[in-house]
Residue frames as a rotation matrix with the C-alpha (Angstrom) as fourth column:
LEU 1
-0.566 0.803 0.185 291.68
0.587 0.550 -0.594 211.99
-0.579 -0.227 -0.783 -58.08
ALA 2
0.141 0.667 -0.732 290.13
-0.103 -0.725 -0.681 215.13
-0.985 0.172 -0.034 -59.54
GLY 3
-0.455 -0.407 -0.792 291.85
-0.797 -0.210 0.566 214.50
-0.397 0.889 -0.228 -62.87
TYR 4
-0.991 0.045 0.123 290.36
0.083 0.943 0.322 211.05
-0.101 0.330 -0.939 -63.19
ILE 5
-0.293 0.956 0.013 286.76
0.836 0.263 -0.482 212.13
-0.464 -0.131 -0.876 -62.64
SER 6
-0.545 0.033 -0.838 286.95
-0.240 -0.964 0.118 215.39
-0.804 0.265 0.533 -64.59
PRO 7
-0.710 -0.049 0.702 284.82
0.025 -0.999 -0.044 217.17
0.703 -0.014 0.711 -65.76
ALA 8
0.251 0.838 -0.484 282.41
0.621 0.244 0.745 216.04
0.743 -0.488 -0.459 -63.03
PRO 9
0.257 -0.140 0.956 282.14
-0.525 -0.851 0.016 218.60
0.811 -0.506 -0.292 -60.24
VAL 10
-0.041 -0.385 -0.922 284.00
0.639 0.699 -0.320 217.68
0.768 -0.602 0.217 -57.06
LEU 11
0.480 0.141 0.866 283.38
-0.546 -0.725 0.421 218.97
0.687 -0.675 -0.271 -53.55
SER 12
-0.146 -0.594 -0.791 286.01
0.481 0.656 -0.581 217.95
0.865 -0.465 0.190 -50.99
LEU 13
0.777 0.329 0.536 285.11
-0.353 -0.476 0.805 218.50
0.521 -0.815 -0.254 -47.34
ILE 14
0.099 -0.936 -0.338 288.53
0.125 0.349 -0.929 218.44
0.987 0.050 0.152 -45.75
LEU 15
0.994 0.040 -0.100 289.60
0.100 -0.006 0.995 217.66
0.039 -0.999 -0.010 -42.19
SER 16
0.374 -0.909 0.182 293.01
-0.071 -0.224 -0.972 219.14
0.925 0.351 -0.148 -41.48
ASP 17
0.919 -0.226 -0.322 295.42
0.356 0.130 0.925 218.29
-0.168 -0.965 0.200 -38.71
VAL 18
0.032 -0.923 0.384 298.27
0.970 -0.064 -0.234 220.06
0.240 0.380 0.893 -40.51
ILE 19
-0.008 -0.104 -0.995 299.52
0.602 -0.795 0.078 223.35
-0.798 -0.598 0.069 -39.06
GLY 20
-0.627 -0.193 -0.755 298.54
-0.282 -0.847 0.451 226.24
-0.726 0.496 0.477 -41.32
ASP 21
0.266 0.859 0.438 296.17
0.066 0.437 -0.897 224.03
-0.962 0.268 0.060 -43.40
PRO 22
-0.413 -0.396 -0.820 298.19
-0.784 -0.303 0.541 223.90
-0.463 0.867 -0.186 -46.65
LEU 23
0.603 0.798 -0.025 295.97
-0.695 0.510 -0.507 221.87
-0.391 0.323 0.862 -49.00
GLU 24
0.394 -0.495 -0.775 298.95
-0.645 0.452 -0.616 220.23
0.655 0.742 -0.141 -50.71
SER 25
-0.677 -0.733 0.067 300.03
-0.525 0.418 -0.742 218.69
0.515 -0.537 -0.667 -47.39
ILE 26
-0.252 0.672 0.696 296.69
-0.858 0.176 -0.482 217.48
-0.447 -0.719 0.533 -46.07
ALA 27
-0.958 -0.168 0.231 296.12
-0.082 0.936 0.343 213.76
-0.274 0.310 -0.911 -46.61
SER 28
-0.228 0.946 0.228 292.36
0.635 0.322 -0.702 214.25
-0.738 -0.015 -0.675 -46.73
GLY 29
0.340 0.311 -0.887 292.80
-0.350 -0.834 -0.427 216.71
-0.873 0.456 -0.175 -49.61
PRO 30
-0.298 -0.552 0.779 293.45
0.443 0.643 0.625 214.37
-0.845 0.531 0.053 -52.57
THR 31
0.520 0.541 0.661 291.69
0.836 -0.164 -0.523 216.73
-0.175 0.825 -0.537 -54.97
PHE 32
0.637 -0.425 -0.644 294.38
-0.250 -0.903 0.349 219.39
-0.730 -0.061 -0.681 -54.68
PRO 33
0.907 -0.288 -0.306 296.49
-0.273 0.149 -0.950 219.53
0.319 0.946 0.057 -57.87
ASN 34
0.600 -0.755 0.265 299.68
0.128 0.417 0.900 217.52
-0.790 -0.506 0.347 -57.58
HIS 35
0.872 -0.322 -0.368 302.55
-0.477 -0.394 -0.786 218.76
0.108 0.861 -0.498 -59.70
ILE 36
0.005 -0.867 0.498 305.07
-0.720 0.342 0.604 216.15
-0.694 -0.362 -0.623 -58.59
SER 37
0.377 0.072 -0.923 306.27
-0.853 0.416 -0.316 213.94
0.361 0.906 0.218 -61.39
VAL 38
0.989 -0.064 -0.132 307.29
0.092 0.972 0.215 210.30
0.115 -0.225 0.968 -61.28
SER 39
0.231 -0.971 0.061 310.88
0.483 0.060 -0.874 211.41
0.845 0.231 0.483 -61.82
ASP 40
-0.011 -0.162 0.987 310.58
-0.676 -0.726 -0.127 213.73
0.737 -0.668 -0.102 -58.77
VAL 41
0.795 0.382 0.471 309.47
-0.606 0.528 0.595 210.77
-0.022 -0.758 0.651 -56.67
ARG 42
0.818 -0.546 -0.181 312.24
0.462 0.811 -0.358 208.55
0.342 0.209 0.916 -58.00
GLY 43
0.012 -0.834 0.552 314.76
0.026 -0.552 -0.834 211.32
1.000 0.025 0.015 -57.25
THR 44
0.247 0.163 0.955 313.51
-0.896 -0.337 0.290 211.54
0.369 -0.927 0.063 -53.67
LEU 45
0.988 0.116 0.106 313.75
-0.146 0.930 0.338 207.76
-0.059 -0.350 0.935 -53.29
ASP 46
0.482 -0.876 -0.012 317.32
0.510 0.291 -0.810 207.89
0.713 0.384 0.587 -54.62
GLU 47
-0.031 -0.467 0.884 318.22
-0.458 -0.779 -0.428 210.72
0.889 -0.418 -0.190 -52.21
LEU 48
0.357 0.293 0.887 316.85
-0.934 0.103 0.342 208.74
0.009 -0.951 0.310 -49.29
LYS 49
-0.679 -0.672 -0.296 318.48
-0.700 0.714 -0.017 205.54
0.223 0.195 -0.955 -50.58
LEU 50
-0.104 0.751 0.653 315.12
-0.533 0.512 -0.674 203.74
-0.840 -0.417 0.347 -50.53
PRO 51
-0.954 -0.284 0.100 315.08
-0.087 0.578 0.811 200.79
-0.288 0.765 -0.576 -52.94
LEU 52
-0.412 0.821 -0.396 312.09
-0.856 -0.200 0.476 200.53
0.312 0.535 0.785 -55.24
ALA 53
-0.407 0.188 -0.894 311.78
0.011 0.979 0.201 196.87
0.913 0.072 -0.400 -54.17
ASP 54
-0.908 0.026 -0.418 310.94
0.419 0.112 -0.901 197.99
0.023 -0.993 -0.112 -50.61
LEU 55
-0.726 0.674 -0.136 307.80
-0.652 -0.737 -0.175 199.83
-0.218 -0.039 0.975 -51.76
PRO 56
-0.031 0.804 0.593 304.33
-0.141 0.584 -0.799 198.30
-0.989 -0.108 0.096 -52.10
GLY 57
-0.469 -0.174 0.866 303.75
0.669 0.569 0.478 196.58
-0.576 0.804 -0.151 -55.44
THR 58
0.546 0.749 0.376 301.19
0.824 -0.397 -0.404 199.14
-0.153 0.530 -0.834 -56.64
VAL 59
0.736 -0.361 -0.573 303.66
-0.202 -0.925 0.323 201.96
-0.646 -0.122 -0.753 -56.03
GLN 60
-0.337 -0.891 0.303 306.40
0.041 0.308 0.950 200.06
-0.941 0.333 -0.068 -57.84
LEU 61
-0.122 0.378 0.918 304.10
0.932 0.362 -0.025 199.59
-0.342 0.852 -0.396 -60.85
LEU 62
0.867 0.486 -0.111 303.20
0.438 -0.848 -0.297 203.27
-0.239 0.208 -0.948 -60.92
LEU 63
0.457 -0.766 -0.452 306.83
-0.375 -0.626 0.683 204.37
-0.807 -0.143 -0.573 -60.71
GLN 64
-0.525 -0.669 0.525 307.86
0.169 0.523 0.835 201.95
-0.834 0.528 -0.162 -63.44
SER 65
0.197 0.743 0.640 304.93
0.823 0.229 -0.519 202.83
-0.533 0.629 -0.566 -65.71
GLY 66
-0.804 -0.495 0.331 306.17
0.594 -0.697 0.401 206.29
0.033 0.519 0.854 -66.60
HIS 67
0.235 0.971 -0.044 302.79
0.962 -0.225 0.157 207.67
0.142 -0.079 -0.987 -65.48
THR 68
-0.804 -0.593 0.029 302.87
0.589 -0.803 -0.096 211.44
0.080 -0.060 0.995 -65.90
ARG 69
-0.014 0.883 0.469 299.24
0.597 -0.369 0.713 212.58
0.802 0.290 -0.522 -65.64
HIS 70
-0.879 -0.209 -0.428 298.82
0.467 -0.559 -0.685 215.74
-0.096 -0.803 0.589 -63.59
VAL 71
0.328 0.940 -0.097 295.77
0.915 -0.341 -0.214 217.80
-0.234 -0.019 -0.972 -62.72
THR 72
-0.701 -0.640 0.315 296.42
0.706 -0.684 0.182 220.95
0.099 0.350 0.932 -64.68
CYS 73
-0.643 0.579 0.501 293.01
-0.394 -0.812 0.431 222.58
0.656 0.080 0.750 -64.34
ASN 74
-0.786 0.372 -0.494 290.81
0.603 0.638 -0.479 222.17
0.137 -0.674 -0.725 -61.33
SER 75
-0.831 0.502 0.240 287.99
-0.472 -0.864 0.172 224.60
0.294 0.030 0.955 -62.08
HIS 76
0.077 0.887 -0.455 285.54
-0.320 0.454 0.831 221.78
0.944 0.082 0.319 -61.32
VAL 77
-0.136 -0.247 -0.960 287.01
0.733 0.627 -0.265 221.20
0.667 -0.739 0.095 -57.85
TYR 78
0.329 0.276 0.903 285.85
-0.422 -0.813 0.402 222.93
0.845 -0.513 -0.151 -54.68
ASN 79
-0.277 -0.513 -0.812 288.02
0.592 0.575 -0.565 222.29
0.757 -0.638 0.144 -51.61
ARG 80
0.349 0.432 0.831 286.59
-0.446 -0.703 0.553 223.35
0.824 -0.564 -0.053 -48.26
ILE 81
-0.743 -0.555 -0.374 288.36
0.141 0.416 -0.898 222.89
0.654 -0.721 -0.231 -44.94
ILE 82
0.263 0.950 0.167 285.54
-0.142 -0.133 0.981 222.11
0.954 -0.282 0.100 -42.53
ALA 83
0.999 -0.027 -0.029 287.61
0.033 0.129 0.991 221.20
-0.023 -0.991 0.129 -39.49
SER 84
0.229 -0.970 0.080 291.14
0.237 -0.024 -0.971 222.08
0.944 0.241 0.224 -38.44
ASN 85
-0.339 -0.442 -0.830 293.20
0.919 0.032 -0.393 222.91
0.200 -0.896 0.395 -35.40
LYS 86
-0.984 -0.060 0.171 292.33
0.044 -0.994 -0.096 226.59
0.175 -0.087 0.981 -35.86
VAL 87
-0.215 0.976 0.036 288.59
-0.345 -0.110 0.932 225.90
0.914 0.188 0.360 -36.17
ALA 88
0.233 0.263 -0.936 288.70
0.653 0.671 0.351 223.73
0.720 -0.693 -0.015 -33.03
LEU 89
-0.660 -0.556 -0.505 290.57
0.749 -0.436 -0.499 226.45
0.057 -0.708 0.704 -31.10
GLU 90
-0.849 0.393 0.354 288.10
-0.288 -0.905 0.314 229.13
0.444 0.165 0.881 -32.16
GLU 91
0.133 0.935 -0.330 285.18
-0.098 0.344 0.934 226.94
0.986 -0.092 0.137 -31.10
SER 92
0.020 -0.180 -0.983 286.82
0.885 0.461 -0.067 226.10
0.465 -0.869 0.169 -27.77
ARG 93
-0.933 -0.355 0.061 287.40
0.305 -0.869 -0.389 229.83
0.192 -0.344 0.919 -27.17
ASP 94
-0.443 0.845 0.301 283.69
-0.503 -0.512 0.696 230.49
0.742 0.157 0.652 -27.65
VAL 95
0.317 0.581 -0.750 282.65
0.268 0.703 0.658 227.61
0.910 -0.410 0.067 -25.37
VAL 96
-0.331 -0.486 -0.808 284.93
0.906 0.075 -0.417 228.60
0.264 -0.870 0.416 -22.48
ALA 97
-0.945 0.042 0.324 283.73
-0.073 -0.994 -0.084 232.21
0.318 -0.103 0.942 -22.76
GLN 98
-0.058 0.998 -0.035 280.13
-0.353 0.012 0.936 230.99
0.934 0.066 0.351 -22.48
HIS 99
0.451 0.167 -0.877 281.14
0.604 0.666 0.437 229.25
0.657 -0.727 0.199 -19.23
GLY 100
0.996 0.094 -0.003 282.54
0.070 -0.723 0.687 232.42
0.062 -0.684 -0.727 -17.69
TYR 101
0.304 -0.951 -0.050 286.23
0.725 0.197 0.659 231.93
-0.617 -0.237 0.750 -18.43
THR 102
0.586 -0.248 -0.771 288.49
-0.490 -0.867 -0.094 234.53
-0.645 0.433 -0.629 -20.04
PRO 103
0.741 -0.256 0.620 289.71
0.518 0.806 -0.286 232.87
-0.427 0.533 0.730 -23.25
HIS 104
0.292 -0.715 -0.635 293.06
-0.693 -0.616 0.375 233.55
-0.659 0.330 -0.675 -24.89
LEU 105
0.948 -0.058 0.312 293.74
0.258 0.711 -0.654 231.88
-0.184 0.701 0.689 -28.22
ILE 106
0.365 -0.899 -0.241 297.54
-0.157 -0.314 0.936 231.79
-0.918 -0.304 -0.256 -28.15
THR 107
-0.403 -0.531 -0.745 298.46
-0.843 -0.102 0.529 230.07
-0.357 0.841 -0.406 -31.43
SER 108
0.702 0.545 0.458 297.41
-0.278 0.802 -0.528 227.46
-0.655 0.243 0.715 -33.94
ARG 109
0.920 -0.335 -0.202 300.65
-0.183 0.089 -0.979 227.46
0.346 0.938 0.021 -35.92
LEU 110
0.335 -0.847 0.413 303.52
-0.936 -0.249 0.249 226.58
-0.109 -0.470 -0.876 -33.59
SER 111
0.985 -0.106 -0.139 305.81
0.071 0.969 -0.237 223.72
0.160 0.224 0.961 -34.55
GLY 112
0.304 -0.949 0.078 309.36
-0.574 -0.248 -0.781 222.74
0.760 0.193 -0.620 -33.75
GLU 113
-0.457 -0.584 -0.671 311.67
0.257 0.635 -0.728 221.27
0.852 -0.505 -0.140 -31.15
ALA 114
0.325 0.756 -0.568 309.84
0.742 0.168 0.649 220.89
0.587 -0.632 -0.506 -27.82
ARG 115
-0.157 -0.441 -0.883 312.16
0.901 -0.429 0.055 223.16
-0.403 -0.788 0.465 -25.81
ASP 116
-0.968 -0.213 0.130 311.92
0.250 -0.835 0.490 225.91
0.004 0.506 0.862 -28.44
VAL 117
-0.270 0.951 0.153 308.13
0.347 -0.052 0.936 225.54
0.898 0.305 -0.316 -28.61
ALA 118
0.293 0.352 -0.889 307.91
0.946 0.029 0.323 225.91
0.139 -0.936 -0.324 -24.82
ARG 119
-0.578 -0.582 -0.572 310.07
0.641 -0.758 0.122 229.07
-0.505 -0.297 0.811 -24.90
GLU 120
-0.897 0.268 0.351 307.97
0.131 -0.598 0.791 230.56
0.421 0.756 0.501 -27.70
LEU 121
0.050 0.971 -0.234 304.75
0.624 0.152 0.766 229.83
0.780 -0.184 -0.599 -25.81
VAL 122
0.092 -0.092 -0.991 306.03
0.940 -0.320 0.117 231.53
-0.328 -0.943 0.057 -22.67
GLY 123
-0.865 -0.475 -0.162 307.11
0.378 -0.829 0.413 234.49
-0.331 0.296 0.896 -24.82
GLU 124
-0.593 0.726 0.350 303.69
0.281 -0.221 0.934 234.70
0.755 0.652 -0.073 -26.50
ILE 125
0.308 0.741 -0.597 301.87
0.834 0.091 0.544 234.61
0.457 -0.665 -0.590 -23.17
THR 126
-0.169 -0.478 -0.862 304.23
0.817 -0.557 0.149 237.20
-0.552 -0.679 0.485 -21.66
GLN 127
-0.949 -0.236 0.209 304.01
0.316 -0.713 0.626 239.48
0.001 0.660 0.751 -24.71
ARG 128
-0.288 0.926 0.243 300.20
0.334 -0.141 0.932 239.43
0.898 0.349 -0.269 -24.59
ASP 129
-0.828 -0.090 0.553 300.36
-0.445 -0.493 -0.747 240.29
0.340 -0.865 0.369 -20.89
VAL 130
0.012 0.837 -0.547 297.90
-0.067 0.546 0.835 237.50
0.998 0.026 0.063 -20.12
SER 131
-0.316 0.003 0.949 296.70
-0.924 -0.230 -0.307 237.71
0.217 -0.973 0.075 -16.56
LEU 132
-0.508 0.076 -0.858 296.70
-0.024 0.994 0.103 234.15
0.861 0.073 -0.503 -15.24
SER 133
-0.522 0.441 0.730 293.88
-0.847 -0.164 -0.506 233.43
-0.104 -0.882 0.459 -12.83
PRO 134
-0.676 0.298 0.673 291.57
0.044 0.929 -0.367 230.50
-0.735 -0.219 -0.641 -12.09
SER 135
0.411 0.910 0.047 289.18
0.147 -0.015 -0.989 231.86
-0.900 0.413 -0.140 -14.75
THR 136
0.036 -0.495 -0.868 291.83
-0.866 -0.448 0.220 232.09
-0.498 0.744 -0.445 -17.50
SER 137
0.647 0.138 0.750 291.73
0.212 0.912 -0.351 229.66
-0.732 0.386 0.561 -20.42
LEU 138
-0.159 -0.755 -0.636 294.73
-0.717 -0.355 0.600 229.34
-0.679 0.551 -0.485 -22.73
SER 139
0.766 0.421 0.486 294.04
0.052 0.713 -0.699 227.67
-0.641 0.561 0.524 -26.08
LEU 140
0.030 -0.798 -0.601 296.84
-0.891 -0.294 0.346 226.55
-0.453 0.525 -0.720 -28.36
SER 141
0.953 0.138 0.269 297.70
0.006 0.881 -0.473 223.97
-0.302 0.452 0.839 -30.94
THR 142
0.232 -0.946 -0.226 301.29
-0.908 -0.295 0.299 222.90
-0.350 0.136 -0.927 -31.39
ASP 143
0.959 -0.060 -0.277 303.29
-0.075 0.888 -0.453 220.17
0.273 0.455 0.848 -33.05
PRO 144
0.388 -0.869 0.309 306.40
-0.908 -0.302 0.290 219.83
-0.158 -0.393 -0.906 -30.86
HIS 145
0.875 -0.204 -0.438 308.98
0.060 0.945 -0.321 217.12
0.480 0.255 0.840 -31.33
LEU 146
0.699 -0.707 0.108 312.19
-0.170 -0.018 0.985 216.01
-0.695 -0.707 -0.133 -29.65
GLU 147
0.672 -0.511 -0.536 315.17
-0.678 -0.131 -0.724 216.56
0.300 0.849 -0.434 -31.94
SER 148
-0.351 -0.907 0.233 317.54
-0.922 0.291 -0.255 214.67
0.163 -0.304 -0.939 -29.70
GLY 149
0.075 0.464 -0.883 315.10
-0.205 0.873 0.442 211.86
0.976 0.148 0.160 -29.07
GLU 150
-0.827 -0.480 -0.294 316.00
0.208 0.225 -0.952 212.29
0.523 -0.848 -0.086 -25.41
VAL 151
0.348 0.923 0.164 313.20
-0.032 -0.164 0.986 211.90
0.937 -0.348 -0.027 -22.88
ARG 152
-0.762 -0.611 0.213 313.91
-0.195 -0.097 -0.976 212.93
0.617 -0.786 -0.045 -19.32
GLY 153
-0.162 0.702 0.693 312.02
-0.982 -0.185 -0.042 211.97
0.099 -0.687 0.720 -16.20
LYS 154
-0.709 -0.097 0.699 310.48
-0.401 0.870 -0.287 208.76
-0.580 -0.484 -0.656 -14.97
SER 155
0.394 0.916 -0.081 307.69
-0.568 0.174 -0.804 208.43
-0.722 0.363 0.589 -17.54
LYS 156
-0.678 -0.582 0.449 307.98
-0.018 0.624 0.781 205.73
-0.735 0.521 -0.434 -20.16
């Protein structure tokens, strides 16, 4: 996007739900320079055995066009993350403290298999020697997933 409107100044106010806030991975950050070529994309499609015919028509046209334009200089672009998991956790910490709770911001960067995430959280809480009481607030942001796809219990 930034390459098409250059040299006009661009200010992107970015909302991130991606752990760690890497601009290249945030969907609302289309003004971050993209150094992936059409051949890189075609290689990925080949690796994944995804036929070009299964993609939307506009994507097919782009991949067949030989389009190679990249943003090589983004001195006119200003990317600002204005909301993220970390920002939300920091704000929640301040709010719970104002209401008389003892806040503990545990993590904003934990991702992985659900069982491993749970173990790491228990380890973090234990390592910090957090005293759990009715006035304790634990704040965390995680992105757990089930590797096995197995769900136990009666919930559906």
